[in-house]
N, C-alpha and C positions, 0 to 999 in steps of 0.2 A: 429245370434249373441247371445251367451250365457253369455258373460262377461259384467258385469255392471260397470259403472264408480265408482270410489272410493266414491263419494258423495252419490250415490244410495246404495252402499253396507253398508255404515255407517248408512244410514237411516233405513235399514232393521235389523241392529244388535239389538238383544234383543227383537224383535217382535215375537209374537206367530205365529205358522204355518198357521193358518187361515188368519191372516193379510197378511203374506208374499204371500200366494197363491192368494190372491185377488189383491194385488198391483204389484207384480213382472211382470206379463205380460205387464202392461203399462210401467213399467220402462224399460223392454226389447225393447218395441216398440220405446220409446223415444231414447234409446241408439242406436238402429239401424238407425233411421232417423237423429239423431243429430241435430234436428231443434227446438223442443219445450221442455219445462220443463213439470212437472207433478203437477197436483192439486189433493190432496187427501181430500175427503170430509168425515167427520166423524160425524154422528148423532146417537142417540141411536138406536141400532139394525140395522144400515145401515153403510156400508163402501163402498165408490166408489173411483175410481181413473181414471183420464183421462188426455190426453195431453191438454195443455193450451198454446195457442199462445202468451199469455201475460207474460208467465214465461220463462226466458232464459233456454236454454238447460243446463242440469246438476243440475238444482235447483228443489226442491220440496217445495210446499206450502201446508200446512195442514190447512184446514178450517172446521169450524162448519157451515154447511149450514142452 
């Protein structure tokens, strides 16, 4: 699946290429499975994204870990 839900596309708008390259694979996985949302963790010099069973599909939560 290469198409992301509208909410995920909006989240990526205006982001730099490095951010998109890091986060997009997890957004694609979430979109393919349609089960869990995504948690994006941002700390200085670190960016991580992962599926999170506590977040409903189609939603993204950005955290400072």
